[in-house]
N, C-alpha and C positions, 0 to 999 in steps of 0.2 A: 505493500499497499504504496503512496506516495503524501507526498512532507510538504506541506503548510507551508508555505517560510517565518520567523517572525521578527521583529523584528527589536527581539534586543536577544539572541541572540549573538554569539561571535561570529566576527568576520562576514563582511555588505551583505544579506542576500543568503549568509550556505545557515540551514538544520546542524546541529551536533549530531543527529541522529537520538532522543533518548523521545521516549514519547510517539504520539503520531502528529501532536503538536498543528491539526485541524482548528479551524476559525470558521461558527459558523458567517460573519460575518453579525453578528444582534451587540451593542454594545446596549446601555442603558434608556438610546434613544439623542438627549437632553445633546443639546449643542448642533445636530444633527442638519445639514441642507435636505439631507429625502431621511425619510426615518419610511419602509416598510414593513410592514410586521403580523407576522400571520398572511399574507396572502396568498387568497385562491381566487382563478379566471377559470369558469366554462364558458364553448356554447353548445347551449343546448345539453346531451347527452357527455358533448368530451369534456374530460378533467385539461386543463394545458397544464394550470400553474396551483401546487397547490400546497398553502402552509410556509409558504414560503415565507425570512426576513432577512432582513441588510438595512445597516444603518449605513446615513453615506454621508460623512462630514463634511465642513463649508470647507470650498478652496481646493476639496480630493479631485483630482479625473482618477472615477475607479471602469478601468471596463469589463467587459460580459464579457466571454467566453463556458464555446458549447457547442456539443452536439448538431451539426446539422437540423433546422426544425423541432430543439428545448422546450423551447418558448419564450430567447431573449429578444424578440425584435417582439412580443404581444404585452414583455412586462414591461419591456420601455414606453412601450403604447400606453398604456395605462399607469404606469411615471407622469406619458406629457396630459391627459385628460384622456383620450381618444377611448380606450374602451375602459367598459367597468370595469372594476372589484365586486366579486358577489360573496368575499370574506374574507375578512381581516379589513386593515385600512394601507392608505397610502398619504403620508404626511410629508408636508414640502413647510421648512421651517415651523413647525409649529400649529397646521395650515389643510385640515384635508381635501386633496384631489377629487374634487366635482367635476373637473372639466378642464379644457382647454385654459389652461392662465399665461397672464402675462407674465407673470416671476417665471415660466417654464419657456424654452422656449428649443423646437427640433430641428435639425438637421438630418435631411432623411438621404440615399443614396446617391437618386435622383435631381438632375441636376431643372427639371422636369416643376419641380416643385415651383422657377421663378415663371414670375412673369411675362413671356418673351414681347410684348406692346411696349413692357416694360422702358425706361433704361433702367443701367446700372443703379444708377441713382435713383428714381422709381423706386428701385423695389426694397434697398435697402433702407428708405422709410416713410414705406406701405405702410408698419404699422406704424412705427406713432402718430400718421397724418390719421389714421382710424382711432385713435385713442383724442386728434383737437391737439394737439403738440402743434406747438406758434410755429412758420416758415424758417424763424431766425433758429427755432431749437431747433425744428427738419436738418436746415442746411448742415449746423455744429457738427449733429453726431453721424451723417453720412459723409463727413471729413475726415472725423475721427476714427469712423472704422474702417472707411474704408484705405486710410493710410495703417491704420494698424494690418493691414492685410495684404495690403502693398498692390492698390490698385485705382491712388486717387486719377492718377491718369487712367483708370479707365470708364469713370463717374458717367460719358453720357454717351456710353459705347451702349446696344444691347446682347441680355443674351445671348442670342447667337452670331454673332461678333465675336464672342468668348471660347476658348479655347478646356473643354470639361474639367481640369483642372481648375481654371481662375474662376469660373464657374459657379463651383460646391466654392472655392472662397470667396466671393457673391452673396449663398445659402451663408453662413457665417454670419458673415459684415452684417444680415440683413438679422441673425436672432437677434446679436451683440448689441442691435441698435432699439431693442426693448428689454435690453439691460433689464437683462432677467437675472435670478440667483443658480440655473441651472440650466444648463446647458445637455440636452440629449439628442442625439449621436450614433443615425443605423444607421452601420457602415457603411457613413461618408465616402470609403474613397473605392468602395466596390467591383466600382462600372471605372477605374481608372489604372491606364496599362503601367507596367510601374515602373518605372523610369518617375513617371506621374506621379504617381502610389507618395514616392520617397523623398521628393520634393514636397506634398502635401500633409504628409507624416508631420514633417520638420517643419513644418508652417505652422503645423496643428500645435504642439508645444513648447513655437515660441510666439505666442499667438494666446491658447490657456497661463498662461507664464506672466506676458505683460497685462491682462483681462480678469485674472484672479479669479476665475468663476469654479461653479463647479460642473465635474462633466462626469455625467455618465455617455460609455463611447461599448458601443455592439459590436464587433468585429470573432470574426471566425479563426482569425492568421493572427498563430500564439506570438511570433519576434513580434506585429505594429502594438501587442499589447505590454510590453516587458520595453519599447520603448516609447509609451505614453505610459504608460500609469504608475501613479504612488500604490492600488493597490488592484489583484486581478481575482472579478469573482467565478469563480466556476459552477455552472449549471450539470446537474442532472440530466439525463437523457428523458423524455418527456411520450408518456401523457403523466402527467402531476409531476409535472419538475418540478426543484424546489435549490436552493442554496448546499452545495456540497461541498465547497470547503475557496478555504479565499485566503490568497497569498501577499504578503505586502513582499514589495516587488522595493524593497532597498539597495538599490543605486546607483551613484551621483547621475546630473545629466549635463552634456547628453552623452548619451547610451552610446557603448557598444559589445554587440554584437558575439566578440571572441572574450569580452569577459566576462571571466572565471565561474559568475556569480549568476550569469549569464546567463553561461553551458547548462550549470546546475537547473536553475529556472525552467529554462525549458524546455531540462530534462521531466522536472516534475510536470511539465501542466504535460507532455504528454500524453504521457505515463496515464495519470492520473483523467484528463478527455478520451484514452484512449481506453479505457475503463468501463468510459459511456456509453462508449460509441460499440466494443464491442455487446456490450450489457442489451439495444438498442435490437443488434444485428438479432440473435439470439433469442429476444421475445417475438421477432420478424416471424421466425423459425428458419433462419440462417445462421449456419456456423461464422465465427472470426472469417476467415476465410469467402468468404460469399455464397459459400455451396449452400442450394438447399436442404432442410436435412427427412 
């Protein structure tokens, strides 16, 4: 059984082998930017999530990892207020999540979430404009957040005139212009080529550190999670998914894949997620090699 890495152990990110070291992600909820307490989500007779608890601290960058189809995006949708919780509770800053809220920003995988008929500037200030912010404030927000993502020079272009990576940066700027407490990111770089994805990972790390916001980031990519996260929460295979273990990532930034602590963490995560993938295959009547029994 793999070990969740604990920050109070010697050597950054490495365990000493005593006990299983697992952390279920639950604190006492005090001071958490986002708190999931016993969350259950159903779609008719299908139970997607069961008894899931997780506290995310203010200013933290948390990555959600798990097998495909385990419910990561479903959980993120519930955090955003798009999907109802059937049991338990989700709170942001102590207030219950009952629907979409300006305190919660969502960056989607597809840049089609942008309005093609609006300029980059108009996209970025759409939220503040809908909330009645003055034109002066809108101009200030556009300048600030387009500057943060390095796209001031593109303010008067349309999304169709931008590359995929640039469109995703516009999405990030649009979310940040709403000044949310928590930013939710659902595999935002999954559709990008490898080179653009690497650049966007580095840019996201820079933007997060500059903004100081709380981020919950869904990914299938273990290396991406190690590069970005303060902690990595691994979900069990669905149905009825929950949090299996949480790994603090005690590594200096910017991070190097060859760092011995990163190598050890990668090994532990692969083992942990691999166990869940094999379990899912067995539940489907397949052996771990994918042959029908």
